[in-house]
MIDOSE-1310 file (N, C-alpha, C; in nm, 2 decimals, decimal comma, always signed):
residues 87
mlmk	+20,16/+6,02/-2,67/+20,12/+6,01/-2,54/+20,16/+5,88/-2,48; +20,14/+5,77/-2,56/+20,18/+5,64/-2,51/+20,33/+5,63/-2,50; +20,41/+5,69/-2,59/+20,55/+5,68/-2,59/+20,60/+5,75/-2,46; +20,54/+5,86/-2,42/+20,58/+5,93/-2,30/+20,56/+5,85/-2,18
aies	+20,45/+5,78/-2,18/+20,42/+5,69/-2,06/+20,52/+5,57/-2,06; +20,56/+5,52/-2,17/+20,66/+5,41/-2,18/+20,79/+5,46/-2,13; +20,84/+5,58/-2,18/+20,96/+5,64/-2,14/+20,96/+5,67/-1,99; +20,85/+5,72/-1,94/+20,84/+5,75/-1,79/+20,85/+5,62/-1,71
rkql	+20,79/+5,51/-1,76/+20,80/+5,38/-1,69/+20,95/+5,33/-1,68; +21,02/+5,35/-1,80/+21,16/+5,31/-1,81/+21,24/+5,38/-1,71; +21,22/+5,51/-1,69/+21,29/+5,59/-1,60/+21,27/+5,55/-1,45; +21,14/+5,51/-1,42/+21,11/+5,46/-1,29/+21,18/+5,33/-1,25
nkps	+21,20/+5,25/-1,35/+21,26/+5,12/-1,33/+21,42/+5,12/-1,33; +21,47/+5,23/-1,38/+21,61/+5,25/-1,40/+21,67/+5,30/-1,27; +21,77/+5,23/-1,22/+21,84/+5,27/-1,09/+21,91/+5,40/-1,11; +21,90/+5,49/-1,02/+21,97/+5,62/-1,03/+22,12/+5,60/-1,00
rkpt	+22,20/+5,67/-1,07/+22,34/+5,66/-1,05/+22,40/+5,79/-0,99; +22,50/+5,77/-0,91/+22,56/+5,89/-0,85/+22,71/+5,88/-0,87; +22,77/+5,98/-0,92/+22,92/+5,97/-0,94/+22,99/+5,97/-0,81; +23,10/+5,89/-0,80/+23,18/+5,88/-0,68/+23,32/+5,86/-0,72
nlsi	+23,41/+5,88/-0,62/+23,55/+5,86/-0,65/+23,60/+5,74/-0,57; +23,68/+5,66/-0,64/+23,73/+5,54/-0,57/+23,88/+5,53/-0,59; +23,95/+5,48/-0,50/+24,09/+5,45/-0,51/+24,11/+5,30/-0,54; +24,18/+5,27/-0,65/+24,20/+5,13/-0,69/+24,35/+5,11/-0,72
daal	+24,39/+4,99/-0,68/+24,53/+4,95/-0,71/+24,56/+4,98/-0,86; +24,68/+5,05/-0,88/+24,72/+5,09/-1,01/+24,73/+4,98/-1,11; +24,79/+4,87/-1,07/+24,80/+4,75/-1,16/+24,67/+4,69/-1,20; +24,58/+4,68/-1,10/+24,45/+4,63/-1,13/+24,37/+4,72/-1,22
lrda	+24,38/+4,85/-1,20/+24,32/+4,95/-1,29/+24,37/+4,94/-1,43; +24,50/+4,93/-1,45/+24,57/+4,91/-1,58/+24,52/+4,79/-1,65; +24,51/+4,67/-1,58/+24,46/+4,55/-1,64/+24,31/+4,56/-1,68; +24,23/+4,62/-1,59/+24,09/+4,64/-1,62/+24,07/+4,73/-1,75
kalk	+24,15/+4,83/-1,76/+24,13/+4,92/-1,88/+24,18/+4,84/-2,00; +24,29/+4,77/-1,99/+24,34/+4,69/-2,11/+24,23/+4,59/-2,15; +24,16/+4,54/-2,06/+24,05/+4,44/-2,09/+23,92/+4,50/-2,12; +23,92/+4,63/-2,12/+23,79/+4,71/-2,15/+23,68/+4,67/-2,06
inls	+23,71/+4,66/-1,93/+23,61/+4,63/-1,83/+23,55/+4,76/-1,79; +23,42/+4,77/-1,78/+23,34/+4,88/-1,74/+23,36/+4,89/-1,59; +23,45/+4,99/-1,54/+23,48/+5,00/-1,40/+23,36/+5,03/-1,31; +23,28/+5,12/-1,36/+23,16/+5,15/-1,28/+23,07/+5,03/-1,25
raae	+23,05/+4,95/-1,36/+22,96/+4,83/-1,34/+23,03/+4,73/-1,25; +23,16/+4,71/-1,28/+23,24/+4,61/-1,20/+23,24/+4,65/-1,05; +23,26/+4,78/-1,02/+23,26/+4,83/-0,88/+23,12/+4,82/-0,82; +23,02/+4,85/-0,90/+22,88/+4,84/-0,85/+22,85/+4,69/-0,82
ngvk	+22,89/+4,60/-0,90/+22,86/+4,46/-0,87/+22,94/+4,41/-0,75; +23,06/+4,46/-0,73/+23,14/+4,42/-0,61/+23,08/+4,48/-0,49; +23,03/+4,60/-0,49/+22,97/+4,66/-0,37/+22,84/+4,60/-0,34; +22,76/+4,56/-0,45/+22,63/+4,50/-0,43/+22,65/+4,36/-0,36
aavq	+22,75/+4,29/-0,40/+22,78/+4,16/-0,34/+22,82/+4,17/-0,20; +22,90/+4,28/-0,17/+22,95/+4,30/-0,03/+22,83/+4,34/+0,06; +22,74/+4,42/+0,00/+22,62/+4,47/+0,08/+22,53/+4,35/+0,11; +22,51/+4,26/+0,01/+22,42/+4,14/+0,03/+22,48/+4,05/+0,14
eaka	+22,62/+4,03/+0,13/+22,68/+3,95/+0,23/+22,67/+4,01/+0,37; +22,69/+4,14/+0,38/+22,68/+4,21/+0,51/+22,54/+4,20/+0,57; +22,44/+4,22/+0,48/+22,30/+4,21/+0,53/+22,27/+4,07/+0,57; +22,32/+3,97/+0,50/+22,30/+3,83/+0,54/+22,36/+3,80/+0,68
trwk	+22,48/+3,84/+0,69/+22,55/+3,82/+0,82/+22,48/+3,89/+0,93; +22,43/+4,02/+0,91/+22,36/+4,09/+1,01/+22,23/+4,02/+1,05; +22,16/+3,97/+0,94/+22,03/+3,90/+0,97/+22,05/+3,78/+1,05; +22,16/+3,70/+1,02/+22,18/+3,58/+1,10/+22,22/+3,61/+1,24
aena	+22,29/+3,72/+1,26/+22,33/+3,76/+1,40/+22,20/+3,81/+1,48; +22,12/+3,89/+1,41/+22,00/+3,94/+1,47/+21,90/+3,83/+1,50; +21,90/+3,72/+1,43/+21,80/+3,62/+1,44/+21,85/+3,49/+1,50; +21,98/+3,49/+1,55/+22,04/+3,37/+1,60/+21,96/+3,31/+1,71
saie	+21,90/+3,38/+1,80/+21,83/+3,32/+1,91/+21,70/+3,25/+1,86; +21,63/+3,31/+1,76/+21,51/+3,25/+1,70/+21,55/+3,12/+1,63; +21,66/+3,13/+1,55/+21,71/+3,01/+1,48/+21,74/+2,90/+1,57; +21,81/+2,93/+1,68/+21,85/+2,83/+1,78/+21,73/+2,77/+1,85
ssne	+21,63/+2,86/+1,88/+21,51/+2,81/+1,94/+21,43/+2,71/+1,85; +21,43/+2,75/+1,72/+21,36/+2,66/+1,62/+21,43/+2,53/+1,61; +21,56/+2,53/+1,60/+21,64/+2,41/+1,59/+21,63/+2,32/+1,72; +21,62/+2,38/+1,83/+21,60/+2,31/+1,96/+21,46/+2,24/+1,96
fvkr	+21,36/+2,31/+1,91/+21,23/+2,26/+1,91/+21,23/+2,13/+1,82; +21,29/+2,14/+1,70/+21,29/+2,02/+1,61/+21,37/+1,91/+1,67; +21,48/+1,94/+1,75/+21,56/+1,83/+1,81/+21,47/+1,76/+1,91; +21,39/+1,83/+1,99/+21,31/+1,77/+2,09/+21,18/+1,70/+2,04
hglp	+21,12/+1,77/+1,94/+20,98/+1,72/+1,90/+20,98/+1,67/+1,75; +21,09/+1,68/+1,68/+21,09/+1,64/+1,54/+21,02/+1,75/+1,45; +21,01/+1,73/+1,33/+20,95/+1,82/+1,24/+20,80/+1,81/+1,25; +20,73/+1,93/+1,26/+20,58/+1,93/+1,28/+20,50/+1,84/+1,18
leky	+20,54/+1,84/+1,06/+20,46/+1,76/+0,96/+20,54/+1,64/+0,91; +20,63/+1,59/+0,99/+20,72/+1,48/+0,94/+20,64/+1,36/+0,90; +20,53/+1,33/+0,96/+20,45/+1,21/+0,93/+20,39/+1,21/+0,79; +20,39/+1,33/+0,73/+20,33/+1,35/+0,59/+20,44/+1,35/+0,48
kpf	+20,56/+1,33/+0,52/+20,67/+1,33/+0,42/+20,66/+1,20/+0,34; +20,66/+1,21/+0,21/+20,64/+1,09/+0,12/+20,77/+1,01/+0,11; +20,88/+1,05/+0,17/+21,01/+0,98/+0,16/+21,07/+0,94/+0,29
């Protein structure tokens, strides 16, 4: 019973995988295979980095006015708790 619960938990924490087709430069593919690089993991890591970068860029654009407003406040009034800074 305990083993089933442990296995069930492992499955919940494991990301689901979906097969997909990719087109990759032939020379790059040849080098990756020669170096025994796991193409699925390498592609996943690359896509993950691209998604994180795109999300960060979108967040900055969506919050640009709030960031500018906050920066303007600090320029005019200084940091709210500046007098408590020990340095």
